[in-house]
PDB file as gemmi writes it, atoms N, CA and C in Angstrom:
CRYST1    1.000    1.000    1.000  90.00  90.00  90.00 P 1                      
ATOM      1  N   MET A   1       5.523 -16.997  -7.980  1.00  0.00           N  
ATOM      2  CA  MET A   1       4.856 -15.858  -8.202  1.00  0.00           C  
ATOM      3  C   MET A   1       4.738 -14.800  -6.879  1.00  0.00           C  
ATOM      4  N   LYS A   2       5.238 -13.664  -7.225  1.00  0.00           N  
ATOM      5  CA  LYS A   2       5.029 -12.646  -5.696  1.00  0.00           C  
ATOM      6  C   LYS A   2       4.237 -11.786  -6.501  1.00  0.00           C  
ATOM      7  N   ASN A   3       2.901 -11.137  -5.586  1.00  0.00           N  
ATOM      8  CA  ASN A   3       2.477  -9.854  -5.697  1.00  0.00           C  
ATOM      9  C   ASN A   3       2.797  -8.795  -4.694  1.00  0.00           C  
ATOM     10  N   VAL A   4       3.195  -7.563  -5.351  1.00  0.00           N  
ATOM     11  CA  VAL A   4       3.585  -6.677  -4.212  1.00  0.00           C  
ATOM     12  C   VAL A   4       2.980  -5.456  -4.870  1.00  0.00           C  
ATOM     13  N   LEU A   5       2.162  -4.900  -3.657  1.00  0.00           N  
ATOM     14  CA  LEU A   5       1.136  -3.558  -4.019  1.00  0.00           C  
ATOM     15  C   LEU A   5       2.156  -2.240  -3.173  1.00  0.00           C  
ATOM     16  N   LEU A   6       2.485  -1.180  -4.150  1.00  0.00           N  
ATOM     17  CA  LEU A   6       3.299  -0.559  -4.043  1.00  0.00           C  
ATOM     18  C   LEU A   6       2.441   0.796  -3.398  1.00  0.00           C  
ATOM     19  N   ILE A   7       2.287   1.759  -2.525  1.00  0.00           N  
ATOM     20  CA  ILE A   7       1.407   2.312  -2.108  1.00  0.00           C  
ATOM     21  C   ILE A   7       1.969   3.753  -2.084  1.00  0.00           C  
ATOM     22  N   LEU A   8       1.729   4.453  -3.039  1.00  0.00           N  
ATOM     23  CA  LEU A   8       2.769   6.152  -2.516  1.00  0.00           C  
ATOM     24  C   LEU A   8       1.605   6.892  -2.259  1.00  0.00           C  
ATOM     25  N   VAL A   9       2.015   7.685  -0.884  1.00  0.00           N  
ATOM     26  CA  VAL A   9       0.808   8.389  -0.185  1.00  0.00           C  
ATOM     27  C   VAL A   9       1.232  10.036  -0.436  1.00  0.00           C  
ATOM     28  N   ASP A  10       0.423  10.805  -0.629  1.00  0.00           N  
ATOM     29  CA  ASP A  10       0.590  12.475  -0.722  1.00  0.00           C  
ATOM     30  C   ASP A  10       0.028  12.811   0.468  1.00  0.00           C  
ATOM     31  N   GLN A  11       0.680  13.814   0.749  1.00  0.00           N  
ATOM     32  CA  GLN A  11      -0.527  14.231   2.717  1.00  0.00           C  
ATOM     33  C   GLN A  11      -0.417  13.553   3.725  1.00  0.00           C  
ATOM     34  N   ARG A  12       0.447  12.687   3.909  1.00  0.00           N  
ATOM     35  CA  ARG A  12       0.445  11.482   4.973  1.00  0.00           C  
ATOM     36  C   ARG A  12      -0.622  11.830   5.839  1.00  0.00           C  
ATOM     37  N   LYS A  13      -0.401  13.504   6.539  1.00  0.00           N  
ATOM     38  CA  LYS A  13      -1.245  13.656   7.237  1.00  0.00           C  
ATOM     39  C   LYS A  13      -2.778  13.603   7.581  1.00  0.00           C  
ATOM     40  N   ASP A  14      -3.215  13.991   6.002  1.00  0.00           N  
ATOM     41  CA  ASP A  14      -4.601  13.873   5.522  1.00  0.00           C  
ATOM     42  C   ASP A  14      -5.094  12.509   5.487  1.00  0.00           C  
ATOM     43  N   ALA A  15      -4.519  11.571   4.643  1.00  0.00           N  
ATOM     44  CA  ALA A  15      -4.639  10.380   3.931  1.00  0.00           C  
ATOM     45  C   ALA A  15      -4.501   9.259   5.096  1.00  0.00           C  
ATOM     46  N   ALA A  16      -3.346   9.490   5.695  1.00  0.00           N  
ATOM     47  CA  ALA A  16      -2.965   8.125   6.759  1.00  0.00           C  
ATOM     48  C   ALA A  16      -3.980   7.202   7.265  1.00  0.00           C  
ATOM     49  N   VAL A  17      -5.052   7.802   8.216  1.00  0.00           N  
ATOM     50  CA  VAL A  17      -5.990   7.173   8.991  1.00  0.00           C  
ATOM     51  C   VAL A  17      -6.778   6.250   7.923  1.00  0.00           C  
ATOM     52  N   ASN A  18      -7.195   6.892   6.293  1.00  0.00           N  
ATOM     53  CA  ASN A  18      -7.652   5.923   5.796  1.00  0.00           C  
ATOM     54  C   ASN A  18      -7.134   4.914   5.389  1.00  0.00           C  
ATOM     55  N   VAL A  19      -5.748   5.283   4.952  1.00  0.00           N  
ATOM     56  CA  VAL A  19      -4.807   4.272   4.560  1.00  0.00           C  
ATOM     57  C   VAL A  19      -4.844   3.204   5.291  1.00  0.00           C  
ATOM     58  N   GLN A  20      -4.686   3.750   6.572  1.00  0.00           N  
ATOM     59  CA  GLN A  20      -4.210   2.764   7.618  1.00  0.00           C  
ATOM     60  C   GLN A  20      -6.005   1.913   8.131  1.00  0.00           C  
ATOM     61  N   LYS A  21      -7.156   2.344   7.932  1.00  0.00           N  
ATOM     62  CA  LYS A  21      -7.966   1.522   7.884  1.00  0.00           C  
ATOM     63  C   LYS A  21      -8.241   0.768   6.765  1.00  0.00           C  
ATOM     64  N   THR A  22      -8.057   0.891   5.404  1.00  0.00           N  
ATOM     65  CA  THR A  22      -8.130   0.078   4.142  1.00  0.00           C  
ATOM     66  C   THR A  22      -7.013  -1.207   4.600  1.00  0.00           C  
ATOM     67  N   LEU A  23      -6.196  -1.199   4.767  1.00  0.00           N  
ATOM     68  CA  LEU A  23      -5.384  -1.862   4.848  1.00  0.00           C  
ATOM     69  C   LEU A  23      -5.309  -2.754   6.154  1.00  0.00           C  
ATOM     70  N   THR A  24      -5.874  -2.438   7.258  1.00  0.00           N  
ATOM     71  CA  THR A  24      -6.477  -3.114   8.201  1.00  0.00           C  
ATOM     72  C   THR A  24      -7.552  -4.300   7.630  1.00  0.00           C  
ATOM     73  N   ALA A  25      -8.859  -3.586   7.229  1.00  0.00           N  
ATOM     74  CA  ALA A  25      -9.674  -4.252   6.898  1.00  0.00           C  
ATOM     75  C   ALA A  25      -9.710  -5.302   5.409  1.00  0.00           C  
ATOM     76  N   TRP A  26      -8.258  -5.282   4.981  1.00  0.00           N  
ATOM     77  CA  TRP A  26      -7.641  -6.388   3.997  1.00  0.00           C  
ATOM     78  C   TRP A  26      -6.370  -6.950   4.133  1.00  0.00           C  
ATOM     79  N   GLY A  27      -6.274  -6.809   5.789  1.00  0.00           N  
ATOM     80  CA  GLY A  27      -5.011  -7.295   6.570  1.00  0.00           C  
ATOM     81  C   GLY A  27      -4.711  -8.662   6.166  1.00  0.00           C  
ATOM     82  N   CYS A  28      -6.132  -9.570   6.002  1.00  0.00           N  
ATOM     83  CA  CYS A  28      -5.775 -10.835   5.750  1.00  0.00           C  
ATOM     84  C   CYS A  28      -4.843 -11.305   4.460  1.00  0.00           C  
ATOM     85  N   LEU A  29      -4.687 -10.400   3.391  1.00  0.00           N  
ATOM     86  CA  LEU A  29      -4.368 -10.632   2.210  1.00  0.00           C  
ATOM     87  C   LEU A  29      -2.430 -10.113   2.525  1.00  0.00           C  
ATOM     88  N   ILE A  30      -2.086  -9.229   3.652  1.00  0.00           N  
ATOM     89  CA  ILE A  30      -1.069  -9.016   3.667  1.00  0.00           C  
ATOM     90  C   ILE A  30       0.184 -10.039   4.564  1.00  0.00           C  
ATOM     91  N   LYS A  31       0.736  -9.864   3.679  1.00  0.00           N  
ATOM     92  CA  LYS A  31       2.145 -11.009   4.363  1.00  0.00           C  
ATOM     93  C   LYS A  31       3.319 -10.417   4.820  1.00  0.00           C  
ATOM     94  N   THR A  32       3.236  -9.213   3.947  1.00  0.00           N  
ATOM     95  CA  THR A  32       4.642  -8.275   4.708  1.00  0.00           C  
ATOM     96  C   THR A  32       4.284  -6.992   4.448  1.00  0.00           C  
ATOM     97  N   ARG A  33       4.513  -6.064   5.319  1.00  0.00           N  
ATOM     98  CA  ARG A  33       4.247  -4.542   4.930  1.00  0.00           C  
ATOM     99  C   ARG A  33       5.509  -3.800   5.535  1.00  0.00           C  
ATOM    100  N   LEU A  34       5.915  -2.782   4.655  1.00  0.00           N  
ATOM    101  CA  LEU A  34       7.217  -1.989   5.144  1.00  0.00           C  
ATOM    102  C   LEU A  34       6.628  -0.201   4.314  1.00  0.00           C  
ATOM    103  N   GLY A  35       6.646   0.269   5.999  1.00  0.00           N  
ATOM    104  CA  GLY A  35       6.635   1.945   5.512  1.00  0.00           C  
ATOM    105  C   GLY A  35       7.685   2.716   5.405  1.00  0.00           C  
ATOM    106  N   LEU A  36       8.051   3.601   4.227  1.00  0.00           N  
ATOM    107  CA  LEU A  36       8.889   4.142   4.314  1.00  0.00           C  
ATOM    108  C   LEU A  36       8.459   5.630   4.570  1.00  0.00           C  
ATOM    109  N   HIS A  37       9.432   6.697   4.875  1.00  0.00           N  
ATOM    110  CA  HIS A  37       9.230   8.145   4.578  1.00  0.00           C  
ATOM    111  C   HIS A  37      10.305   9.137   5.395  1.00  0.00           C  
ATOM    112  N   GLN A  38      10.602   9.975   4.818  1.00  0.00           N  
ATOM    113  CA  GLN A  38      11.920  10.956   5.302  1.00  0.00           C  
ATOM    114  C   GLN A  38      11.552  11.662   6.314  1.00  0.00           C  
ATOM    115  N   GLY A  39      12.485  11.963   6.901  1.00  0.00           N  
ATOM    116  CA  GLY A  39      12.448  12.513   8.217  1.00  0.00           C  
ATOM    117  C   GLY A  39      12.211  11.816   9.435  1.00  0.00           C  
ATOM    118  N   VAL A  40      12.514  12.363  10.499  1.00  0.00           N  
ATOM    119  CA  VAL A  40      12.269  11.483  11.707  1.00  0.00           C  
ATOM    120  C   VAL A  40      11.544  12.629  12.902  1.00  0.00           C  
ATOM    121  N   GLN A  41      11.134  11.921  13.892  1.00  0.00           N  
ATOM    122  CA  GLN A  41      10.272  13.236  14.804  1.00  0.00           C  
ATOM    123  C   GLN A  41       9.616  14.480  14.657  1.00  0.00           C  
ATOM    124  N   ASN A  42       9.933  15.389  14.967  1.00  0.00           N  
ATOM    125  CA  ASN A  42       9.641  16.453  14.309  1.00  0.00           C  
ATOM    126  C   ASN A  42       9.286  16.664  12.972  1.00  0.00           C  
ATOM    127  N   ASP A  43      10.084  16.352  12.236  1.00  0.00           N  
ATOM    128  CA  ASP A  43      10.549  16.783  10.856  1.00  0.00           C  
ATOM    129  C   ASP A  43       9.930  15.606   9.936  1.00  0.00           C  
ATOM    130  N   CYS A  44       8.870  14.911  10.028  1.00  0.00           N  
ATOM    131  CA  CYS A  44       8.060  14.239   9.386  1.00  0.00           C  
ATOM    132  C   CYS A  44       7.728  14.674   7.841  1.00  0.00           C  
ATOM    133  N   SER A  45       8.540  14.007   6.500  1.00  0.00           N  
ATOM    134  CA  SER A  45       7.762  14.004   5.374  1.00  0.00           C  
ATOM    135  C   SER A  45       6.092  13.867   5.079  1.00  0.00           C  
ATOM    136  N   GLU A  46       5.427  14.933   4.332  1.00  0.00           N  
ATOM    137  CA  GLU A  46       4.179  14.386   4.191  1.00  0.00           C  
ATOM    138  C   GLU A  46       3.824  13.617   3.257  1.00  0.00           C  
ATOM    139  N   HIS A  47       5.107  12.872   2.192  1.00  0.00           N  
ATOM    140  CA  HIS A  47       5.045  11.822   1.192  1.00  0.00           C  
ATOM    141  C   HIS A  47       5.583  10.324   2.105  1.00  0.00           C  
ATOM    142  N   GLY A  48       5.043   9.340   1.802  1.00  0.00           N  
ATOM    143  CA  GLY A  48       5.446   7.954   1.957  1.00  0.00           C  
ATOM    144  C   GLY A  48       5.234   7.313   0.920  1.00  0.00           C  
ATOM    145  N   LEU A  49       5.524   5.988   1.357  1.00  0.00           N  
ATOM    146  CA  LEU A  49       5.530   4.793   0.209  1.00  0.00           C  
ATOM    147  C   LEU A  49       5.543   3.817   1.351  1.00  0.00           C  
ATOM    148  N   ILE A  50       4.798   2.760   1.065  1.00  0.00           N  
ATOM    149  CA  ILE A  50       4.297   1.414   2.002  1.00  0.00           C  
ATOM    150  C   ILE A  50       4.180   0.756   0.761  1.00  0.00           C  
ATOM    151  N   ILE A  51       5.162  -0.669   0.897  1.00  0.00           N  
ATOM    152  CA  ILE A  51       5.168  -1.796   0.199  1.00  0.00           C  
ATOM    153  C   ILE A  51       4.557  -3.200   0.769  1.00  0.00           C  
ATOM    154  N   CYS A  52       3.781  -3.467   0.082  1.00  0.00           N  
ATOM    155  CA  CYS A  52       3.085  -4.543   0.860  1.00  0.00           C  
ATOM    156  C   CYS A  52       3.379  -6.194  -0.152  1.00  0.00           C  
ATOM    157  N   GLU A  53       3.553  -7.112   0.366  1.00  0.00           N  
ATOM    158  CA  GLU A  53       3.600  -8.116   0.039  1.00  0.00           C  
ATOM    159  C   GLU A  53       2.295  -8.736   0.038  1.00  0.00           C  
ATOM    160  N   LEU A  54       1.649  -9.530  -0.928  1.00  0.00           N  
ATOM    161  CA  LEU A  54       0.188  -9.677  -0.955  1.00  0.00           C  
ATOM    162  C   LEU A  54       0.220 -11.769  -1.252  1.00  0.00           C  
ATOM    163  N   VAL A  55      -0.848 -12.008  -0.628  1.00  0.00           N  
ATOM    164  CA  VAL A  55      -1.556 -12.986  -1.084  1.00  0.00           C  
ATOM    165  C   VAL A  55      -3.008 -13.459  -0.940  1.00  0.00           C  
ATOM    166  N   GLY A  56      -3.019 -14.291  -1.916  1.00  0.00           N  
ATOM    167  CA  GLY A  56      -5.004 -14.466  -2.229  1.00  0.00           C  
ATOM    168  C   GLY A  56      -5.347 -14.618  -3.817  1.00  0.00           C  
ATOM    169  N   GLU A  57      -6.148 -14.597  -4.310  1.00  0.00           N  
ATOM    170  CA  GLU A  57      -6.584 -14.097  -5.310  1.00  0.00           C  
ATOM    171  C   GLU A  57      -6.375 -12.701  -6.111  1.00  0.00           C  
ATOM    172  N   LYS A  58      -6.472 -12.995  -7.054  1.00  0.00           N  
ATOM    173  CA  LYS A  58      -5.938 -11.854  -8.028  1.00  0.00           C  
ATOM    174  C   LYS A  58      -7.121 -11.209  -7.998  1.00  0.00           C  
ATOM    175  N   ALA A  59      -8.135 -11.367  -8.252  1.00  0.00           N  
ATOM    176  CA  ALA A  59      -9.696 -10.293  -8.008  1.00  0.00           C  
ATOM    177  C   ALA A  59      -9.416  -9.504  -6.758  1.00  0.00           C  
ATOM    178  N   GLN A  60      -8.585 -10.094  -5.668  1.00  0.00           N  
ATOM    179  CA  GLN A  60      -8.848  -9.609  -4.057  1.00  0.00           C  
ATOM    180  C   GLN A  60      -8.059  -8.373  -4.117  1.00  0.00           C  
ATOM    181  N   LEU A  61      -6.898  -8.731  -4.698  1.00  0.00           N  
ATOM    182  CA  LEU A  61      -5.868  -7.675  -4.627  1.00  0.00           C  
ATOM    183  C   LEU A  61      -6.142  -6.834  -5.605  1.00  0.00           C  
ATOM    184  N   VAL A  62      -6.690  -6.977  -6.845  1.00  0.00           N  
ATOM    185  CA  VAL A  62      -7.049  -5.797  -7.569  1.00  0.00           C  
ATOM    186  C   VAL A  62      -7.887  -5.022  -6.918  1.00  0.00           C  
ATOM    187  N   GLU A  63      -9.122  -5.255  -6.421  1.00  0.00           N  
ATOM    188  CA  GLU A  63      -9.813  -4.546  -5.509  1.00  0.00           C  
ATOM    189  C   GLU A  63      -9.220  -3.813  -4.004  1.00  0.00           C  
ATOM    190  N   LEU A  64      -8.223  -4.504  -3.546  1.00  0.00           N  
ATOM    191  CA  LEU A  64      -7.530  -3.599  -2.629  1.00  0.00           C  
ATOM    192  C   LEU A  64      -6.580  -2.349  -2.834  1.00  0.00           C  
ATOM    193  N   GLN A  65      -6.567  -2.928  -4.523  1.00  0.00           N  
ATOM    194  CA  GLN A  65      -5.550  -1.107  -4.828  1.00  0.00           C  
ATOM    195  C   GLN A  65      -6.617   0.126  -5.388  1.00  0.00           C  
ATOM    196  N   ARG A  66      -7.680  -1.111  -5.820  1.00  0.00           N  
ATOM    197  CA  ARG A  66      -9.067   0.143  -6.028  1.00  0.00           C  
ATOM    198  C   ARG A  66      -9.469   1.121  -5.075  1.00  0.00           C  
ATOM    199  N   LYS A  67      -9.674   0.008  -3.558  1.00  0.00           N  
ATOM    200  CA  LYS A  67      -9.858   0.641  -2.607  1.00  0.00           C  
ATOM    201  C   LYS A  67      -9.269   2.132  -2.222  1.00  0.00           C  
ATOM    202  N   LEU A  68      -7.733   1.555  -2.123  1.00  0.00           N  
ATOM    203  CA  LEU A  68      -6.757   2.425  -1.726  1.00  0.00           C  
ATOM    204  C   LEU A  68      -7.007   3.791  -2.751  1.00  0.00           C  
ATOM    205  N   GLU A  69      -7.058   3.579  -4.307  1.00  0.00           N  
ATOM    206  CA  GLU A  69      -7.223   4.491  -4.631  1.00  0.00           C  
ATOM    207  C   GLU A  69      -8.037   5.594  -5.116  1.00  0.00           C  
ATOM    208  N   LEU A  70      -9.103   5.255  -4.549  1.00  0.00           N  
ATOM    209  CA  LEU A  70     -10.246   6.263  -3.752  1.00  0.00           C  
ATOM    210  C   LEU A  70      -9.778   7.375  -3.120  1.00  0.00           C  
ATOM    211  N   ILE A  71      -9.408   7.076  -2.121  1.00  0.00           N  
ATOM    212  CA  ILE A  71      -8.288   7.885  -1.335  1.00  0.00           C  
ATOM    213  C   ILE A  71      -8.030   8.892  -1.981  1.00  0.00           C  
ATOM    214  N   LYS A  72      -8.195  10.030  -1.293  1.00  0.00           N  
ATOM    215  CA  LYS A  72      -7.040  11.534  -1.864  1.00  0.00           C  
ATOM    216  C   LYS A  72      -5.987  11.158  -1.849  1.00  0.00           C  
ATOM    217  N   GLY A  73      -5.535  11.328  -2.536  1.00  0.00           N  
ATOM    218  CA  GLY A  73      -3.728  11.816  -2.534  1.00  0.00           C  
ATOM    219  C   GLY A  73      -2.844  10.199  -2.221  1.00  0.00           C  
ATOM    220  N   VAL A  74      -3.219   9.028  -2.859  1.00  0.00           N  
ATOM    221  CA  VAL A  74      -3.268   7.759  -2.801  1.00  0.00           C  
ATOM    222  C   VAL A  74      -3.069   7.300  -4.323  1.00  0.00           C  
ATOM    223  N   LYS A  75      -1.813   6.944  -4.868  1.00  0.00           N  
ATOM    224  CA  LYS A  75      -1.395   5.943  -6.094  1.00  0.00           C  
ATOM    225  C   LYS A  75      -1.080   4.596  -5.935  1.00  0.00           C  
ATOM    226  N   ALA A  76      -1.622   3.761  -6.039  1.00  0.00           N  
ATOM    227  CA  ALA A  76      -1.370   2.602  -5.587  1.00  0.00           C  
ATOM    228  C   ALA A  76      -1.200   1.756  -6.722  1.00  0.00           C  
ATOM    229  N   GLU A  77       0.007   0.875  -7.121  1.00  0.00           N  
ATOM    230  CA  GLU A  77       0.664   0.050  -8.172  1.00  0.00           C  
ATOM    231  C   GLU A  77       0.462  -1.587  -7.631  1.00  0.00           C  
ATOM    232  N   LEU A  78      -0.105  -2.353  -8.080  1.00  0.00           N  
ATOM    233  CA  LEU A  78       0.127  -3.747  -8.015  1.00  0.00           C  
ATOM    234  C   LEU A  78       0.895  -4.425  -9.054  1.00  0.00           C  
ATOM    235  N   VAL A  79       1.951  -4.937  -8.491  1.00  0.00           N  
ATOM    236  CA  VAL A  79       3.400  -5.717  -9.590  1.00  0.00           C  
ATOM    237  C   VAL A  79       3.190  -7.373  -9.200  1.00  0.00           C  
ATOM    238  N   THR A  80       2.937  -8.167 -10.159  1.00  0.00           N  
ATOM    239  CA  THR A  80       3.221  -9.236 -10.241  1.00  0.00           C  
ATOM    240  C   THR A  80       4.796  -9.871 -10.687  1.00  0.00           C  
ATOM    241  N   LEU A  81       5.367 -10.462 -10.143  1.00  0.00           N  
ATOM    242  CA  LEU A  81       6.470 -10.873 -10.373  1.00  0.00           C  
ATOM    243  C   LEU A  81       6.756 -12.334 -10.466  1.00  0.00           C  
ATOM    244  N   GLU A  82       7.508 -12.959 -11.539  1.00  0.00           N  
ATOM    245  CA  GLU A  82       7.531 -14.666 -11.478  1.00  0.00           C  
ATOM    246  C   GLU A  82       8.388 -14.564 -12.465  1.00  0.00           C  
ATOM    247  N   PHE A  83       9.160 -15.785 -12.319  1.00  0.00           N  
ATOM    248  CA  PHE A  83      10.269 -16.453 -13.544  1.00  0.00           C  
ATOM    249  C   PHE A  83       9.367 -17.194 -14.566  1.00  0.00           C  
ATOM    250  N   ASP A  84      10.173 -16.768 -15.793  1.00  0.00           N  
ATOM    251  CA  ASP A  84       9.788 -17.707 -16.922  1.00  0.00           C  
ATOM    252  C   ASP A  84       9.889 -19.374 -16.684  1.00  0.00           C  
ATOM    253  N   ASP A  85       9.254 -19.949 -16.996  1.00  0.00           N  
ATOM    254  CA  ASP A  85       9.473 -21.699 -16.897  1.00  0.00           C  
ATOM    255  C   ASP A  85      10.623 -22.092 -18.237  1.00  0.00           C  
TER     256      ASP A  85                                                      
END                                                                             
């Protein structure tokens, strides 16, 4: 089973600091993290996508999602993938 948290960030310049603080506080749950956004150097996009592979108890993962969604301009979706037996 894999748990992945998809985090969509609008207005990155405003939300990025709080998103980073939240992810750092919950860092022990994050196995892999990938950040994507359009643009380079002086032409960065205001929108971004962060993909996190998570470990831990389901309740912890749901709470991380909830904390992120308290940040203005952030939408988070927890996805669990597993094969049927």
